[in-house]
Biopython code that builds the backbone (N, CA, C, O; Angstrom):
import numpy as np
from Bio.PDB.StructureBuilder import StructureBuilder

atoms = [
    (1, "MET", "N", (1.815, 8.264, -6.499)),
    (1, "MET", "CA", (3.036, 9.347, -6.637)),
    (1, "MET", "C", (4.260, 8.002, -6.807)),
    (1, "MET", "O", (4.381, 6.820, -6.485)),
    (2, "GLY", "N", (5.045, 9.109, -7.552)),
    (2, "GLY", "CA", (6.545, 8.515, -7.587)),
    (2, "GLY", "C", (7.518, 8.890, -7.038)),
    (2, "GLY", "O", (7.826, 10.082, -7.055)),
    (3, "ILE", "N", (8.214, 8.001, -6.439)),
    (3, "ILE", "CA", (9.229, 8.051, -6.075)),
    (3, "ILE", "C", (10.463, 8.432, -7.075)),
    (3, "ILE", "O", (10.873, 7.425, -7.651)),
    (4, "TRP", "N", (11.066, 9.463, -7.382)),
    (4, "TRP", "CA", (12.621, 9.757, -7.935)),
    (4, "TRP", "C", (13.454, 9.914, -7.620)),
    (4, "TRP", "O", (13.303, 10.327, -6.470)),
    (5, "GLN", "N", (15.064, 9.856, -8.001)),
    (5, "GLN", "CA", (16.177, 9.538, -7.490)),
    (5, "GLN", "C", (17.236, 10.176, -8.306)),
    (5, "GLN", "O", (17.409, 9.381, -9.230)),
    (6, "ASP", "N", (17.998, 11.130, -8.460)),
    (6, "ASP", "CA", (19.004, 11.464, -9.643)),
    (6, "ASP", "C", (18.069, 11.469, -11.023)),
    (6, "ASP", "O", (18.708, 11.288, -12.059)),
    (7, "GLY", "N", (16.768, 11.636, -11.143)),
    (7, "GLY", "CA", (15.921, 12.375, -12.316)),
    (7, "GLY", "C", (15.409, 10.868, -12.819)),
    (7, "GLY", "O", (15.023, 10.753, -13.982)),
    (8, "VAL", "N", (15.411, 9.624, -11.856)),
    (8, "VAL", "CA", (15.114, 8.359, -12.921)),
    (8, "VAL", "C", (14.237, 8.183, -11.892)),
    (8, "VAL", "O", (14.515, 8.642, -10.784)),
    (9, "MET", "N", (13.013, 7.467, -12.124)),
    (9, "MET", "CA", (11.496, 6.469, -11.019)),
    (9, "MET", "C", (12.041, 5.521, -10.433)),
    (9, "MET", "O", (12.272, 4.550, -11.154)),
    (10, "VAL", "N", (12.378, 5.432, -9.230)),
    (10, "VAL", "CA", (12.745, 4.078, -8.903)),
    (10, "VAL", "C", (11.930, 3.465, -7.566)),
    (10, "VAL", "O", (12.360, 2.701, -6.702)),
    (11, "GLY", "N", (10.607, 4.069, -7.703)),
    (11, "GLY", "CA", (9.702, 3.856, -7.169)),
    (11, "GLY", "C", (8.440, 4.489, -7.253)),
    (11, "GLY", "O", (8.332, 5.667, -7.593)),
    (12, "GLY", "N", (6.726, 3.200, -6.731)),
    (12, "GLY", "CA", (5.806, 4.456, -6.635)),
    (12, "GLY", "C", (4.902, 3.780, -5.407)),
    (12, "GLY", "O", (5.197, 2.758, -4.787)),
    (13, "LEU", "N", (3.818, 4.548, -5.232)),
    (13, "LEU", "CA", (2.985, 4.028, -4.465)),
    (13, "LEU", "C", (1.894, 4.789, -4.512)),
    (13, "LEU", "O", (2.124, 5.971, -4.770)),
    (14, "LEU", "N", (0.744, 4.485, -4.341)),
    (14, "LEU", "CA", (-0.982, 4.695, -4.932)),
    (14, "LEU", "C", (-2.217, 3.844, -3.652)),
    (14, "LEU", "O", (-2.232, 2.890, -2.874)),
    (15, "PHE", "N", (-2.809, 4.584, -3.965)),
    (15, "PHE", "CA", (-3.952, 4.195, -2.981)),
    (15, "PHE", "C", (-5.309, 3.655, -4.233)),
    (15, "PHE", "O", (-5.730, 4.283, -5.205)),
    (16, "PHE", "N", (-5.725, 2.245, -3.702)),
    (16, "PHE", "CA", (-6.518, 1.591, -4.709)),
    (16, "PHE", "C", (-7.776, 2.442, -4.287)),
    (16, "PHE", "O", (-8.055, 3.075, -3.269)),
    (17, "PRO", "N", (-8.371, 2.221, -5.383)),
    (17, "PRO", "CA", (-10.025, 3.219, -5.130)),
    (17, "PRO", "C", (-10.559, 3.172, -3.144)),
    (17, "PRO", "O", (-10.628, 2.278, -2.301)),
    (18, "LEU", "N", (-10.861, 4.852, -3.159)),
    (18, "LEU", "CA", (-11.295, 4.999, -1.801)),
    (18, "LEU", "C", (-12.469, 4.777, -1.474)),
    (18, "LEU", "O", (-13.038, 5.801, -1.853)),
    (19, "ASP", "N", (-13.530, 3.865, -0.841)),
    (19, "ASP", "CA", (-15.090, 3.697, -0.694)),
    (19, "ASP", "C", (-14.845, 4.524, 0.991)),
    (19, "ASP", "O", (-14.328, 4.370, 2.098)),
    (20, "ARG", "N", (-15.806, 5.631, -0.007)),
    (20, "ARG", "CA", (-16.384, 7.106, 0.961)),
    (20, "ARG", "C", (-17.280, 6.015, 2.254)),
    (20, "ARG", "O", (-17.008, 5.853, 3.444)),
    (21, "ARG", "N", (-18.109, 5.574, 1.626)),
    (21, "ARG", "CA", (-19.048, 4.661, 2.860)),
    (21, "ARG", "C", (-18.348, 4.518, 3.893)),
    (21, "ARG", "O", (-18.620, 5.258, 4.839)),
    (22, "VAL", "N", (-17.027, 3.351, 4.073)),
    (22, "VAL", "CA", (-16.514, 3.103, 5.046)),
    (22, "VAL", "C", (-15.325, 3.638, 5.330)),
    (22, "VAL", "O", (-14.396, 3.296, 6.063)),
    (23, "ARG", "N", (-15.528, 4.571, 4.591)),
    (23, "ARG", "CA", (-14.169, 5.377, 4.790)),
    (23, "ARG", "C", (-12.580, 4.429, 4.816)),
    (23, "ARG", "O", (-11.721, 4.435, 5.698)),
    (24, "ALA", "N", (-12.598, 3.868, 3.856)),
    (24, "ALA", "CA", (-11.321, 2.945, 3.439)),
    (24, "ALA", "C", (-10.564, 2.530, 1.984)),
    (24, "ALA", "O", (-11.053, 2.534, 0.854)),
    (25, "THR", "N", (-9.495, 2.249, 2.322)),
    (25, "THR", "CA", (-8.940, 2.360, 1.006)),
    (25, "THR", "C", (-7.640, 1.198, 1.473)),
    (25, "THR", "O", (-7.386, 0.596, 2.516)),
    (26, "GLU", "N", (-6.960, 1.263, 0.006)),
    (26, "GLU", "CA", (-5.665, 0.110, 0.498)),
    (26, "GLU", "C", (-4.938, 0.858, -0.360)),
    (26, "GLU", "O", (-5.307, 1.574, -1.291)),
    (27, "ILE", "N", (-3.604, 0.551, 0.158)),
    (27, "ILE", "CA", (-2.034, 1.327, 0.031)),
    (27, "ILE", "C", (-1.080, 0.392, -0.891)),
    (27, "ILE", "O", (-0.684, -0.667, -0.405)),
    (28, "GLY", "N", (-0.724, 0.732, -2.129)),
    (28, "GLY", "CA", (0.251, -0.197, -2.536)),
    (28, "GLY", "C", (1.305, 0.151, -3.003)),
    (28, "GLY", "O", (1.274, 1.264, -3.529)),
    (29, "TYR", "N", (2.588, -0.557, -3.026)),
    (29, "TYR", "CA", (3.871, 0.472, -2.958)),
    (29, "TYR", "C", (5.010, -0.591, -3.669)),
    (29, "TYR", "O", (5.380, -1.653, -3.169)),
    (30, "TRP", "N", (5.476, 0.001, -5.005)),
    (30, "TRP", "CA", (7.023, -0.779, -5.030)),
    (30, "TRP", "C", (8.520, -0.260, -5.269)),
    (30, "TRP", "O", (8.492, 0.744, -5.981)),
    (31, "LEU", "N", (9.485, -0.535, -4.991)),
    (31, "LEU", "CA", (10.747, 0.285, -4.852)),
    (31, "LEU", "C", (11.592, -0.775, -5.508)),
    (31, "LEU", "O", (11.792, -1.887, -5.020)),
    (32, "GLY", "N", (12.036, -0.375, -6.566)),
    (32, "GLY", "CA", (13.462, -0.461, -7.171)),
    (32, "GLY", "C", (14.719, -1.128, -6.337)),
    (32, "GLY", "O", (15.104, -0.474, -5.368)),
    (33, "GLU", "N", (15.453, -2.477, -6.649)),
    (33, "GLU", "CA", (16.186, -2.448, -6.095)),
    (33, "GLU", "C", (17.541, -1.657, -5.895)),
    (33, "GLU", "O", (18.450, -2.110, -5.200)),
    (34, "ARG", "N", (17.601, -0.616, -6.460)),
    (34, "ARG", "CA", (18.964, 0.416, -6.283)),
    (34, "ARG", "C", (18.706, 1.014, -5.420)),
    (34, "ARG", "O", (19.753, 1.364, -4.875)),
    (35, "ALA", "N", (17.656, 1.466, -4.794)),
    (35, "ALA", "CA", (16.778, 2.412, -4.020)),
    (35, "ALA", "C", (16.633, 1.580, -2.714)),
    (35, "ALA", "O", (16.934, 2.287, -1.753)),
    (36, "ALA", "N", (16.411, 0.798, -2.488)),
    (36, "ALA", "CA", (16.057, 0.329, -1.312)),
    (36, "ALA", "C", (17.282, 0.163, -0.479)),
    (36, "ALA", "O", (18.427, -0.022, -0.893)),
    (37, "GLY", "N", (16.748, 0.286, 1.144)),
    (37, "GLY", "CA", (17.891, 0.174, 2.115)),
    (37, "GLY", "C", (17.797, 1.705, 2.691)),
    (37, "GLY", "O", (18.161, 1.984, 3.834)),
    (38, "ARG", "N", (17.184, 2.813, 1.629)),
    (38, "ARG", "CA", (17.467, 4.131, 2.406)),
    (38, "ARG", "C", (16.181, 4.571, 3.009)),
    (38, "ARG", "O", (16.225, 5.717, 3.455)),
    (39, "GLY", "N", (15.403, 4.145, 3.096)),
    (39, "GLY", "CA", (13.893, 4.668, 3.800)),
    (39, "GLY", "C", (13.084, 5.338, 3.115)),
    (39, "GLY", "O", (12.094, 5.889, 3.597)),
    (40, "LEU", "N", (13.410, 5.370, 1.902)),
    (40, "LEU", "CA", (13.026, 6.104, 0.817)),
    (40, "LEU", "C", (11.766, 5.860, 0.968)),
    (40, "LEU", "O", (11.164, 6.921, 1.133)),
    (41, "MET", "N", (10.709, 4.456, 1.001)),
    (41, "MET", "CA", (9.427, 4.077, 1.002)),
    (41, "MET", "C", (8.744, 4.443, 2.146)),
    (41, "MET", "O", (7.737, 5.148, 2.213)),
    (42, "THR", "N", (9.409, 3.876, 3.111)),
    (42, "THR", "CA", (9.097, 4.071, 4.668)),
    (42, "THR", "C", (8.356, 5.934, 4.813)),
    (42, "THR", "O", (7.356, 6.227, 5.469)),
    (43, "ARG", "N", (9.156, 6.840, 4.050)),
    (43, "ARG", "CA", (9.044, 7.972, 4.112)),
    (43, "ARG", "C", (8.000, 8.717, 3.273)),
    (43, "ARG", "O", (7.486, 9.785, 3.607)),
    (44, "ALA", "N", (7.777, 8.128, 2.296)),
    (44, "ALA", "CA", (6.775, 8.338, 1.214)),
    (44, "ALA", "C", (5.500, 7.722, 1.394)),
    (44, "ALA", "O", (4.469, 8.164, 0.888)),
    (45, "ALA", "N", (5.582, 6.406, 2.323)),
    (45, "ALA", "CA", (4.008, 5.736, 2.472)),
    (45, "ALA", "C", (3.554, 7.203, 3.709)),
    (45, "ALA", "O", (2.545, 7.908, 3.745)),
    (46, "ARG", "N", (4.959, 7.196, 4.697)),
    (46, "ARG", "CA", (3.933, 8.108, 5.817)),
    (46, "ARG", "C", (3.388, 8.982, 4.823)),
    (46, "ARG", "O", (2.161, 8.883, 4.829)),
    (47, "ALA", "N", (3.871, 9.928, 3.837)),
    (47, "ALA", "CA", (3.498, 11.209, 3.719)),
    (47, "ALA", "C", (1.979, 11.019, 3.141)),
    (47, "ALA", "O", (1.168, 11.944, 3.187)),
    (48, "MET", "N", (1.653, 9.672, 2.564)),
    (48, "MET", "CA", (0.860, 9.526, 1.883)),
    (48, "MET", "C", (0.040, 9.179, 2.828)),
    (48, "MET", "O", (-0.601, 10.214, 3.008)),
    (49, "LEU", "N", (-0.409, 8.299, 3.640)),
    (49, "LEU", "CA", (-0.988, 7.437, 4.540)),
    (49, "LEU", "C", (-1.119, 9.509, 5.358)),
    (49, "LEU", "O", (-2.098, 10.014, 4.810)),
    (50, "GLY", "N", (-0.518, 10.457, 6.254)),
    (50, "GLY", "CA", (-1.143, 11.445, 6.486)),
    (50, "GLY", "C", (-2.030, 12.430, 5.958)),
    (50, "GLY", "O", (-2.630, 13.272, 6.627)),
    (51, "PHE", "N", (-2.085, 12.276, 4.676)),
    (51, "PHE", "CA", (-2.892, 12.531, 3.361)),
    (51, "PHE", "C", (-4.029, 11.906, 3.139)),
    (51, "PHE", "O", (-5.003, 12.543, 2.739)),
    (52, "ALA", "N", (-4.087, 10.546, 3.367)),
    (52, "ALA", "CA", (-5.198, 10.257, 3.538)),
    (52, "ALA", "C", (-6.284, 9.802, 4.903)),
    (52, "ALA", "O", (-7.513, 9.837, 4.972)),
    (53, "ILE", "N", (-5.581, 9.515, 5.581)),
    (53, "ILE", "CA", (-6.053, 9.948, 6.973)),
    (53, "ILE", "C", (-6.286, 11.439, 7.392)),
    (53, "ILE", "O", (-7.146, 11.567, 8.263)),
    (54, "GLU", "N", (-5.842, 12.307, 7.058)),
    (54, "GLU", "CA", (-5.579, 13.998, 7.678)),
    (54, "GLU", "C", (-6.736, 14.843, 6.950)),
    (54, "GLU", "O", (-7.590, 15.558, 7.474)),
    (55, "GLU", "N", (-6.540, 14.581, 5.708)),
    (55, "GLU", "CA", (-6.931, 15.084, 4.538)),
    (55, "GLU", "C", (-8.628, 14.483, 3.855)),
    (55, "GLU", "O", (-9.744, 14.993, 3.765)),
    (56, "LEU", "N", (-8.160, 13.463, 3.573)),
    (56, "LEU", "CA", (-8.979, 12.571, 3.022)),
    (56, "LEU", "C", (-10.121, 11.822, 3.831)),
    (56, "LEU", "O", (-10.953, 11.010, 3.428)),
    (57, "ASN", "N", (-9.892, 12.373, 5.154)),
    (57, "ASN", "CA", (-10.710, 11.338, 6.118)),
    (57, "ASN", "C", (-11.026, 9.915, 6.319)),
    (57, "ASN", "O", (-12.009, 9.304, 6.737)),
    (58, "VAL", "N", (-9.961, 9.623, 5.917)),
    (58, "VAL", "CA", (-9.922, 7.447, 5.813)),
    (58, "VAL", "C", (-10.200, 7.354, 7.108)),
    (58, "VAL", "O", (-10.386, 8.366, 7.782)),
    (59, "ASN", "N", (-10.265, 6.098, 7.628)),
    (59, "ASN", "CA", (-10.327, 5.025, 8.486)),
    (59, "ASN", "C", (-9.316, 4.151, 9.046)),
    (59, "ASN", "O", (-8.508, 4.096, 9.973)),
    (60, "ARG", "N", (-9.844, 3.332, 7.804)),
    (60, "ARG", "CA", (-8.758, 2.424, 7.726)),
    (60, "ARG", "C", (-7.981, 2.505, 6.357)),
    (60, "ARG", "O", (-8.316, 2.981, 5.273)),
    (61, "VAL", "N", (-6.775, 1.847, 6.797)),
    (61, "VAL", "CA", (-5.821, 1.424, 5.137)),
    (61, "VAL", "C", (-4.899, -0.026, 5.181)),
    (61, "VAL", "O", (-3.915, -0.358, 5.841)),
    (62, "GLY", "N", (-5.563, -0.577, 4.346)),
    (62, "GLY", "CA", (-5.108, -1.643, 4.522)),
    (62, "GLY", "C", (-4.130, -2.078, 3.124)),
    (62, "GLY", "O", (-4.189, -1.581, 1.999)),
    (63, "LEU", "N", (-3.172, -3.242, 3.653)),
    (63, "LEU", "CA", (-2.389, -3.125, 2.759)),
    (63, "LEU", "C", (-1.696, -4.998, 2.408)),
    (63, "LEU", "O", (-1.505, -5.761, 3.355)),
    (64, "GLN", "N", (-1.484, -5.326, 1.279)),
    (64, "GLN", "CA", (-0.921, -6.807, 1.271)),
    (64, "GLN", "C", (0.306, -6.738, 0.760)),
    (64, "GLN", "O", (0.716, -5.850, 0.013)),
    (65, "ALA", "N", (0.989, -7.799, 1.207)),
    (65, "ALA", "CA", (2.619, -7.952, 0.684)),
    (65, "ALA", "C", (2.437, -9.643, 0.940)),
    (65, "ALA", "O", (1.736, -10.367, 1.648)),
    (66, "GLU", "N", (3.376, -9.784, 0.046)),
    (66, "GLU", "CA", (3.925, -11.647, -0.296)),
    (66, "GLU", "C", (4.352, -11.937, 0.876)),
    (66, "GLU", "O", (5.361, -11.277, 1.124)),
    (67, "VAL", "N", (4.083, -12.548, 1.627)),
    (67, "VAL", "CA", (4.857, -13.112, 2.902)),
    (67, "VAL", "C", (5.998, -13.371, 2.963)),
    (67, "VAL", "O", (6.539, -13.153, 4.047)),
    (68, "GLY", "N", (6.916, -13.993, 1.727)),
    (68, "GLY", "CA", (8.172, -13.895, 1.647)),
    (68, "GLY", "C", (9.045, -12.533, 1.373)),
    (68, "GLY", "O", (10.275, -12.477, 1.338)),
    (69, "ASN", "N", (8.021, -11.324, 1.168)),
    (69, "ASN", "CA", (8.658, -10.257, 1.159)),
    (69, "ASN", "C", (9.196, -9.286, 2.366)),
    (69, "ASN", "O", (8.697, -8.179, 2.568)),
    (70, "GLN", "N", (9.983, -9.681, 2.936)),
    (70, "GLN", "CA", (10.637, -9.171, 4.110)),
    (70, "GLN", "C", (10.297, -7.694, 3.880)),
    (70, "GLN", "O", (9.322, -7.143, 4.391)),
    (71, "ARG", "N", (11.211, -7.079, 3.041)),
    (71, "ARG", "CA", (11.109, -5.491, 2.914)),
    (71, "ARG", "C", (9.906, -5.037, 2.884)),
    (71, "ARG", "O", (9.800, -4.142, 3.722)),
    (72, "SER", "N", (8.830, -5.243, 2.257)),
    (72, "SER", "CA", (7.548, -5.016, 1.950)),
    (72, "SER", "C", (7.151, -5.105, 3.426)),
    (72, "SER", "O", (7.418, -4.096, 4.079)),
    (73, "ARG", "N", (6.723, -5.845, 3.903)),
    (73, "ARG", "CA", (6.541, -6.295, 5.523)),
    (73, "ARG", "C", (7.146, -5.492, 6.659)),
    (73, "ARG", "O", (6.746, -5.313, 7.809)),
    (74, "ALA", "N", (8.181, -5.076, 6.042)),
    (74, "ALA", "CA", (8.795, -4.686, 7.223)),
    (74, "ALA", "C", (8.516, -2.841, 6.698)),
    (74, "ALA", "O", (8.413, -1.943, 7.534)),
    (75, "VAL", "N", (8.474, -2.718, 5.900)),
    (75, "VAL", "CA", (7.884, -1.338, 6.065)),
    (75, "VAL", "C", (6.704, -0.968, 6.513)),
    (75, "VAL", "O", (6.644, -0.079, 7.361)),
    (76, "ALA", "N", (5.502, -1.608, 6.005)),
    (76, "ALA", "CA", (4.397, -1.944, 6.996)),
    (76, "ALA", "C", (4.168, -2.111, 8.193)),
    (76, "ALA", "O", (3.041, -1.841, 8.607)),
    (77, "GLU", "N", (5.096, -2.567, 9.019)),
    (77, "GLU", "CA", (5.526, -2.568, 10.264)),
    (77, "GLU", "C", (6.231, -1.410, 11.206)),
    (77, "GLU", "O", (6.294, -1.114, 12.399)),
    (78, "ARG", "N", (6.696, -0.962, 10.002)),
    (78, "ARG", "CA", (7.388, 0.481, 10.696)),
    (78, "ARG", "C", (6.504, 1.494, 10.791)),
    (78, "ARG", "O", (6.551, 2.257, 11.756)),
    (79, "LEU", "N", (5.854, 1.592, 10.095)),
    (79, "LEU", "CA", (4.932, 2.693, 9.893)),
    (79, "LEU", "C", (3.421, 2.229, 10.734)),
    (79, "LEU", "O", (2.473, 2.963, 10.458)),
    (80, "GLY", "N", (3.189, 1.317, 11.521)),
    (80, "GLY", "CA", (2.495, 1.379, 12.448)),
    (80, "GLY", "C", (1.056, -0.013, 12.456)),
    (80, "GLY", "O", (0.148, -0.196, 13.267)),
    (81, "PHE", "N", (1.459, -0.825, 11.064)),
    (81, "PHE", "CA", (0.357, -1.638, 10.419)),
    (81, "PHE", "C", (0.042, -2.531, 11.587)),
    (81, "PHE", "O", (0.459, -2.103, 12.663)),
    (82, "THR", "N", (-0.523, -3.540, 11.612)),
    (82, "THR", "CA", (-1.272, -4.319, 12.298)),
    (82, "THR", "C", (-1.915, -6.020, 11.447)),
    (82, "THR", "O", (-2.931, -6.166, 10.767)),
    (83, "LEU", "N", (-0.699, -7.233, 11.898)),
    (83, "LEU", "CA", (-1.029, -7.885, 11.024)),
    (83, "LEU", "C", (-2.386, -8.407, 11.175)),
    (83, "LEU", "O", (-2.841, -8.451, 12.318)),
    (84, "GLU", "N", (-3.112, -8.816, 10.182)),
    (84, "GLU", "CA", (-4.258, -9.215, 10.763)),
    (84, "GLU", "C", (-4.538, -10.869, 10.160)),
    (84, "GLU", "O", (-5.498, -11.560, 10.500)),
    (85, "GLY", "N", (-3.567, -11.245, 9.297)),
    (85, "GLY", "CA", (-3.773, -12.539, 8.993)),
    (85, "GLY", "C", (-2.710, -13.006, 7.974)),
    (85, "GLY", "O", (-1.861, -12.188, 7.621)),
    (86, "ILE", "N", (-2.688, -14.703, 7.300)),
    (86, "ILE", "CA", (-2.251, -14.720, 6.130)),
    (86, "ILE", "C", (-3.287, -15.107, 5.264)),
    (86, "ILE", "O", (-4.174, -15.838, 5.705)),
    (87, "ARG", "N", (-3.313, -14.648, 3.854)),
    (87, "ARG", "CA", (-4.368, -15.222, 3.168)),
    (87, "ARG", "C", (-3.609, -16.313, 2.344)),
    (87, "ARG", "O", (-2.621, -15.754, 1.868)),
    (88, "ARG", "N", (-3.636, -17.404, 2.033)),
    (88, "ARG", "CA", (-3.308, -18.527, 1.831)),
    (88, "ARG", "C", (-3.116, -18.540, 0.051)),
    (88, "ARG", "O", (-4.085, -18.161, -0.606)),
    (89, "GLN", "N", (-2.316, -18.821, -0.412)),
    (89, "GLN", "CA", (-2.985, -18.550, -1.984)),
    (89, "GLN", "C", (-3.183, -17.160, -2.996)),
    (89, "GLN", "O", (-3.533, -17.064, -4.172)),
    (90, "ALA", "N", (-2.948, -16.549, -2.382)),
    (90, "ALA", "CA", (-3.909, -15.122, -2.881)),
    (90, "ALA", "C", (-3.575, -14.295, -3.519)),
    (90, "ALA", "O", (-4.053, -13.168, -3.396)),
    (91, "TRP", "N", (-2.546, -14.626, -4.498)),
    (91, "TRP", "CA", (-1.558, -13.905, -5.487)),
    (91, "TRP", "C", (-0.844, -14.795, -6.048)),
    (91, "TRP", "O", (-0.376, -15.771, -5.461)),
    (92, "VAL", "N", (-0.712, -14.554, -7.138)),
    (92, "VAL", "CA", (0.132, -14.868, -8.778)),
    (92, "VAL", "C", (1.191, -14.523, -8.499)),
    (92, "VAL", "O", (1.523, -13.420, -8.932)),
    (93, "GLY", "N", (2.203, -15.311, -7.648)),
    (93, "GLY", "CA", (3.939, -14.287, -8.289)),
    (93, "GLY", "C", (4.668, -13.841, -9.737)),
    (93, "GLY", "O", (4.096, -13.736, -10.822)),
    (94, "SER", "N", (5.389, -13.722, -9.591)),
    (94, "SER", "CA", (6.180, -13.400, -10.926)),
    (94, "SER", "C", (6.341, -14.175, -11.783)),
    (94, "SER", "O", (6.352, -14.008, -13.002)),
    (95, "ASP", "N", (6.552, -15.589, -10.828)),
    (95, "ASP", "CA", (6.643, -16.827, -11.793)),
    (95, "ASP", "C", (5.720, -17.868, -12.280)),
    (95, "ASP", "O", (5.977, -18.760, -13.088)),
    (96, "GLY", "N", (4.141, -17.527, -11.419)),
    (96, "GLY", "CA", (3.261, -17.835, -11.943)),
    (96, "GLY", "C", (2.511, -18.871, -10.726)),
    (96, "GLY", "O", (1.348, -19.160, -10.447)),
    (97, "ALA", "N", (3.372, -19.105, -10.386)),
    (97, "ALA", "CA", (3.079, -19.942, -8.576)),
    (97, "ALA", "C", (1.967, -18.868, -7.992)),
    (97, "ALA", "O", (1.950, -17.655, -8.206)),
    (98, "PHE", "N", (1.057, -19.628, -7.209)),
    (98, "PHE", "CA", (0.285, -19.054, -6.074)),
    (98, "PHE", "C", (1.062, -18.648, -4.780)),
    (98, "PHE", "O", (1.754, -19.528, -4.269)),
    (99, "VAL", "N", (1.032, -17.597, -4.279)),
    (99, "VAL", "CA", (2.326, -17.338, -2.754)),
    (99, "VAL", "C", (0.406, -16.589, -2.172)),
    (99, "VAL", "O", (-0.643, -16.129, -2.623)),
    (100, "ASP", "N", (1.130, -16.974, -0.878)),
    (100, "ASP", "CA", (0.534, -16.355, 0.526)),
    (100, "ASP", "C", (0.753, -14.772, 0.516)),
    (100, "ASP", "O", (1.755, -14.141, 0.178)),
    (101, "MET", "N", (-0.537, -14.296, 1.008)),
    (101, "MET", "CA", (-0.177, -12.803, 1.184)),
    (101, "MET", "C", (-0.634, -12.168, 2.822)),
    (101, "MET", "O", (-1.594, -12.269, 3.585)),
    (102, "ALA", "N", (0.287, -11.691, 2.800)),
    (102, "ALA", "CA", (0.670, -11.310, 4.411)),
    (102, "ALA", "C", (-0.918, -9.788, 4.558)),
    (102, "ALA", "O", (-0.885, -8.907, 3.700)),
    (103, "SER", "N", (-1.824, -9.744, 5.415)),
    (103, "SER", "CA", (-3.129, -8.637, 5.019)),
    (103, "SER", "C", (-3.114, -7.925, 6.193)),
    (103, "SER", "O", (-3.539, -8.465, 7.214)),
    (104, "TYR", "N", (-2.618, -6.597, 6.220)),
    (104, "TYR", "CA", (-2.397, -5.495, 7.117)),
    (104, "TYR", "C", (-3.438, -4.645, 7.421)),
    (104, "TYR", "O", (-4.392, -4.735, 6.648)),
    (105, "SER", "N", (-3.552, -3.748, 8.426)),
    (105, "SER", "CA", (-4.469, -2.737, 8.383)),
    (105, "SER", "C", (-4.068, -1.662, 8.638)),
    (105, "SER", "O", (-2.871, -1.617, 8.352)),
    (106, "LEU", "N", (-4.552, -0.405, 9.176)),
    (106, "LEU", "CA", (-4.237, 0.566, 9.960)),
    (106, "LEU", "C", (-5.188, 1.316, 10.183)),
    (106, "LEU", "O", (-6.010, 1.638, 9.325)),
    (107, "LEU", "N", (-5.202, 1.749, 11.543)),
    (107, "LEU", "CA", (-6.598, 2.411, 11.384)),
    (107, "LEU", "C", (-6.463, 4.172, 11.976)),
    (107, "LEU", "O", (-5.643, 4.418, 12.860)),
    (108, "THR", "N", (-7.057, 4.934, 11.580)),
    (108, "THR", "CA", (-6.812, 6.314, 12.152)),
    (108, "THR", "C", (-6.169, 6.399, 13.859)),
    (108, "THR", "O", (-5.093, 6.885, 14.208)),
    (109, "SER", "N", (-7.101, 5.830, 14.622)),
    (109, "SER", "CA", (-6.337, 5.753, 15.945)),
    (109, "SER", "C", (-5.054, 4.819, 16.208)),
    (109, "SER", "O", (-4.263, 4.858, 17.150)),
    (110, "ASP", "N", (-5.088, 3.928, 15.036)),
    (110, "ASP", "CA", (-2.936, 3.722, 15.073)),
    (110, "ASP", "C", (-2.406, 4.578, 14.755)),
    (110, "ASP", "O", (-1.341, 4.684, 15.363)),
    (111, "TRP", "N", (-2.626, 5.531, 13.876)),
    (111, "TRP", "CA", (-2.158, 6.698, 13.219)),
    (111, "TRP", "C", (-1.996, 7.567, 14.169)),
    (111, "TRP", "O", (-0.830, 7.952, 14.263)),
    (112, "GLN", "N", (-2.836, 8.088, 15.017)),
    (112, "GLN", "CA", (-3.110, 9.089, 15.900)),
    (112, "GLN", "C", (-2.446, 8.703, 17.032)),
    (112, "GLN", "O", (-2.171, 9.692, 17.712)),
    (113, "ALA", "N", (-2.082, 7.698, 17.505)),
    (113, "ALA", "CA", (-1.549, 6.982, 18.960)),
    (113, "ALA", "C", (0.332, 6.945, 18.684)),
    (113, "ALA", "O", (1.320, 7.000, 19.416)),
    (114, "ARG", "N", (0.044, 6.804, 17.008)),
    (114, "ARG", "CA", (1.942, 7.373, 16.847)),
    (114, "ARG", "C", (2.390, 8.162, 16.841)),
    (114, "ARG", "O", (3.445, 8.398, 17.430)),
    (115, "THR", "N", (1.331, 9.391, 15.707)),
    (115, "THR", "CA", (2.196, 10.385, 15.697)),
    (115, "THR", "C", (1.949, 11.501, 16.784)),
    (115, "THR", "O", (2.467, 12.592, 16.547)),
    (116, "ASP", "N", (1.167, 11.352, 18.035)),
    (116, "ASP", "CA", (0.923, 11.928, 19.292)),
    (116, "ASP", "C", (2.314, 11.965, 20.468)),
    (116, "ASP", "O", (2.584, 12.707, 21.412)),
    (117, "GLN", "N", (2.925, 10.876, 19.909)),
    (117, "GLN", "CA", (4.085, 10.387, 20.808)),
    (117, "GLN", "C", (4.935, 11.390, 20.910)),
    (117, "GLN", "O", (5.960, 11.264, 21.579)),
]
sb = StructureBuilder()
sb.init_structure("model")
sb.init_model(0)
sb.init_chain("A")
sb.init_seg("    ")
for serial, (resi, resn, name, xyz) in enumerate(atoms, 1):
    if name == "N":
        sb.init_residue(resn, " ", resi, " ")
    sb.init_atom(name, np.array(xyz, "f"), 0.0, 1.0, " ", f" {name:<3s}", serial, name[0])
structure = sb.get_structure()
């Protein structure tokens, strides 16, 4: 799904392949600097998560974010994801260096507890 602002794509979200047997997927997202700080990603991800959980019957959504990417991690935390741990040197950053990744998950029960409030 694309995030559009004034006719320009400024971000996007996707689900990695859905494992129907275990009812799990992973979400990924990006947002351009000029669109940051307006709540666009949180709103878009909330809509996508609602679709995955309520329509696709997903039980678990994973999310990976570079440890140093505080904005991406803040989105995950605002949405109710739980930090499961840090995967050391699990990705190669844009500069070619290994980076640690924060691993998060959101369960259907987490989602329901937040939306029932």
